[in-house]
N, C-alpha and C positions, 0 to 999 in steps of 0.2 A: 363657309365664313365670311363675315362682316369684314367689307374694305373700307378704307378712307372715302372712296368714291362713293359708295354707297351714303356715308355720313353727311357729303357734299351735297348730293340729291336729295336726302330726307330736309336737309336745311331748307332748300329750295322750297319742298314740297310742302313742310308745315308752314311755311312762310307765305306760301300760295293760297295755303287754303285759312291765312287771319288767326292761325293760333300762334304766334310768334309776335307780337306788335314791337316794333322796334326794335330794339338790340335788346328784347327780353328772352330769359330762355337760353339753356346751352345744349345739349347734344356730345354723347362720347360713345366710340366705341372702345372695344378689349382686345387688343393687338398683341400676342404673349403675354407677357413679364410687364406691358404697358397700360397705358389709358390713354388713347387718342382723341382728343375733345375739343371742341370751339374755343376759342381765345373770349377774355374777357371783353364785353362791350361788342361782340359780334353780332352782327347784322346775318341771320340764319339763310337768308333769300340769296348773301353774297360768300361765301365760305369758299376760301380757297386749299386746295388740299396741300398743297406744298404750305400752305403759312398755318398749318394747327398746332395747337400743345400738345408736345408729348412728356407725360406724366409717367413716374414708375409708382409701384403703392405705397411708397412713403410719402407721395406729395412731393417729390424731387422734381422740378423743369429739366427734362431732359434733352430738349430741344424744341425751337418754334416760341409765338410770343407768349405773354402772361398768360396762366389759364385761370379762368372763370374763379371767382372767392369761394363759390359754389360746388368744386369738385369734391370735397367730402363725401357730399350727397350719392355721387357716382359711384364712389369706391366702397362706399358701404352697399349699396345694391349688389357690385360685384361681388364683395367678401361674403354676400348671403349664399350665392350661388354658383361653382366655376360653371354651369351652362348657360350662364348671364353672360350674352355678346353684347349688348348694347343699351344704354340708357338716354331717356328722353324726357328733358323737365322744363315745362311751360308755366306761361302766366297769363292761360287761354283764360276767355271771360270770366266762361261757365262754370270752371273746373276750381277759380279763384272765388265765385260768389260762393259755390257749395261750400268750400274750406273756411267760411265767413259761419257758418251754419251750425248747430250742435251737429255731433255725429249722431248717425244711424244707431250705431251699437261700437261698442268696446274695437270690433276687429275689424268694421267694414263703416264708415263715413257715409256709405251709399245703400241703400238695400239693392235686393236679386231685384232690381227695376224692368230689365228685360233679359231673354237668356243670351243675348249678343253681349251686353255688359258680362254676365259669369264666366260666359265661355272666351271672349276674349282678354279681360282683365281681372276679375274678382275680386277676392275681398281687397277692400283699399282702405286701410288704417287712416285715421287724420293724427297727424304729428303735432304735439304741440307748438305754440309758437315763439320762435325764436327771431333774434334781429337778423337779417341778410347776410351771412358769412357765418355764421355764430356755430362752431362744429357739433355744438350738444345735440342739434336735431342728428345730424350723421348717426351719433352714437346709439340716437334710440333705435332708428331704422334698422342696425346693425345685431341689436340686442334683441330686437322683440321676439318672442319665444312661440310664435303661429306662423305658418305661411303665407308669403303675398308676392304680387310682383308690380304692384302699383302703391302708392300711396298719395295722400295728399298732406300737401303742407300748410298750417291755420293760416288764413289770411296770405297766402301767398301763391299755392300755385302747385301742380302735380308733378310726379315721378311717374313714370313705367317704364318696364324690362323688358327684354326679348332675348331670345336665342340670337336673333338677328334685329338688323337697324329696322327691316319692317316688321316685323313682328313688334319691337317694341313702339315704332309709328301707329298703327293700328291699332295697337290697344291705348295709345294716346288720342286717336280720333275716337273709340267706343268710348273711353272714359268721359272725354269732353260732351257726347250725346246724352251720354246717362245723366250726369253732372245737368245738363240743359232740360232734360224731363223733371229731374229732381226741382227745379228753379218753377218749370210750368206749373206745376201740381200744387206747388206752396202750400198752403194747408187744406187744401181736398182730400177728401178718403179716398184711398188708393189700396188697389191689391197688389201686391208683390206677389213673386215667386215663390212659393212653399220652400219652406227649409229642407226638405225631402226633395223637389224639384230643382233646385240650386246645388244641394249634394248630386245628384244624378249626372248634371250637365257637367259640373266641375269635375268629376272622376271621367266622363266622358271625353271632355277635350284638355283634360291635365291641367286643368288651372286651379285657383284657392278657395276654399270656400270651408268652411267650420262651422258645424251644428250650433255650438257653443255660443256661436258669435249673433243670436239671431237679436234682431231689434228690440228696444225698450220703449219706443214709442213711433 
């Protein structure tokens, strides 16, 4: 089970990697029937286990400082799967860059560019733009009718999930690297994994990929 100490350590790691500039981004863990998350305006490098926001699944603050206005994203991802134990939301440079582009397909903003992206992240839909704090995006995330463990928020950033904080962090790092590759390739002709190759990897590593999500460009 992921603990609040894991959350604090993850914040330091993500900030140390340069993936959480300034006070951007937020992270959380599921603890029983509550969501424990970084407070609003937090520097992820300086989180304190005794000063975290604790919310119920209705969004009520049970203890600690005011939670980020982006808590509905976290709740939506937890509601999609009882196996989800941790969420990472970042404004990392490459993920934000790709979130400004047209998506590769309706089911994934990013093509199956490497086996590691498919294995550790899986298909990553682009969620249409809304102003920060607008809960409409959370409703879209919760109600999409195909499997995924990560999303890009248009012109905003990334959300990754995992059974543990460690897996959510590794997915965030892998997603950032995949986005970096997309931007580096630009308009160059690129060879992606085939649909069958991606499906085989997803099946082997229990990630999400859908054959009908094949890109159109």
